[in-house]
N, C-alpha and C positions, 0 to 999 in steps of 0.2 A: 504494500500499500504506500503510495507516494503522497506527501503533503507539501504544498507550497507555503513558504513563509512570506506573508505580506507584512513587512516590518511594522511593528507597533500596533497592528490592527488584528491580525489573525494568523493562525497556523493550521493548515488544512481546514477541517470543518469547524474548528474552535475559534470563536471571536472573543477577544478580551472584553470582559464585562458580562458575559453570559452567567446565568444562574446554574446551579448544579443540575437541575432537571434538564435544562437545555444542553448542557455538556454531555450528560448521559445519552440523551436522544441523538446527539450528533455523532456518537460512537457506536453505530450498530455493529454487532459482532463482538463487541467488548462488553465485559461486565464489571461492575464495581466490586473490587476485591476487598477494600477496607478504607476506612477514614482514620486519620491520625492528626495529632497536633504537630504542625510542621516547624514551629519555631518556639524557642523557650521564652521569648520576650514579647512577641506579637500574637494577636488572636488570628492566626492563619491556620486554616483547615486544609489538609492535604487529602486528596482522594486518589487512590491508586486504581487504575483501570487496566484490565488485562484480558487474556484469552480465557475461554471457558475452563481450561485446565489449570487455571490460577497462576499463569505466568505474567508478571507485571510488564506493561508496555508503555503506558502513558501516566504521568503524574500531573494532576490538575490542582492548582493552589487557589484558594478563594479567601478574600478578605472582605468583610462586610457583605458576604453572600455573593460577591461577583468574582469571576475568573480574572486573575491578574498575571498568572505565571503558569507556564507549561514546561515540563521536563519530559524528554523522550528517552526510553531505554535504548542503549547502544546496540543491543542484540535483537530484542523482540519488538521494539517500537517501530512506528512507521518511518519511512525514509523522508526526512525533511530536506527540502531543497530550497536554495536561495539562488536566484538568477541561473537556474539549471544545474547548480553545483550541489552535490550531495553533502549533507552535514552529519548524518547519523551513521555511526558504525565505521568511521573512516580512521585512517592512520593519523594521529595528531600532527606529525611533521607535514603531511600533505595539506591539511587544512590550515596550518600555520602559514605555509607558503602562499596559499590562496588569499588569506587575510592580508598578508604583507604586500602581495601584489596589488590588491584592491586599495590598500592604504597608500602605497607608493603612487598609484594612478589617481589619487585623491577622490576615489569613489566613496570611501568610508574612512572614518577616524577609528583606528584600533587602539585599545588600551589594555593594560594588564592589571588585574586586581592584586591585592596583597598575597594571594595564594598562587599567583602566576597564571591564572586562567585568562586567555585572550577573549576579547569581545568588543562589542560596539554599542555604546549608549544610543547612537543614532539609529541602530537596527533593533535595539532591545534584545540583544543576543549575547549570550555567554556560552563558550564551549568548555565543557567539563570532560573528564575521561572516566572510563569505567573498565574494569578488568573483565576480559572475556577470553576464555581458553588460553590463558597465560600470556596474553598481550593486551595492550591498552587500546581502546577504541573511543571515538568521540561520542559525546552525549550532549546534544544541544538543549539549552535552557533559554526560554524566550519570555519576555514580558511585554505588556501593552504600553502605550505611550505615556500614560500617567505615572508609570512606575519605572521608566527607562533611565531617568537621571541617575548616574552612578551605579548602574546595574552591574558593572564589573567589580564593584567594590563590595567585598563580603562584609564589611563593617557598616557602611553607610547606605548601601543599596537595598532595594526591596526584596530581592530574592531570599526565600526562606533559608534559615540556617541549615536545615537538613540537606539541602541541595549542595552545600559547600563541604559537607562531610565526605570523606572518601579520598581517593587518590589525587595527588597534585598533578598539574599539567607537567608532562615529562620534558625536562630541559636537557637531559642526558640519558644515559642508559640506566640511571638509578630510578627506582620507583619508590615513592614515599607516600605513606598513608597518614592522613590527618583527620582528627575528629574536631579540631578547633579548640576554642578556649573553654574547656570543660569546667574549669574552676568557677565559671560564671553561670553555668547552666542549671545549678541546683539539682532537682530530681529529674529533669528532662534529659532524654537520650535520643540521638538520631534514630528515626524509625527504620533505617536500612543499614 
């Protein structure tokens, strides 16, 4: 299944601002697997959608009842495309090269957050990585226009804390896992 990213507006059938019932209706063939608290400090609800055999594919995040963020599983999620370029399940170095080329051509402004993840506030896009069969693949995380400012910044941006937990963007052959500033989380734990 291919989804087109319309920066700051929608990704595939999901439009930012939708209510949860609209999100569920827009994902035929997927079922709601669970709901969870997505951030220790904000009232953000995460809803995991997946295949009938309970494999997660799409994470929808709602604040005040409206969809503001979507994360896509690197292995089971839909193929998200931007300008014809695949963003889901790619080798990080290839996508980094794509972003740098677009940045050098002044198509987009690329920035890196404190955890090293590349993205673009102007697109409402952050690229994360996910381990899959002993290699790292890309996992796009997208937000709507009202939440795009500083979206690459894991401290000041709107993307839920649970989306920042996990592997850091690979800058070398080393792979590092981070959960984040757990001393400030209290009893909250990342849901994945």
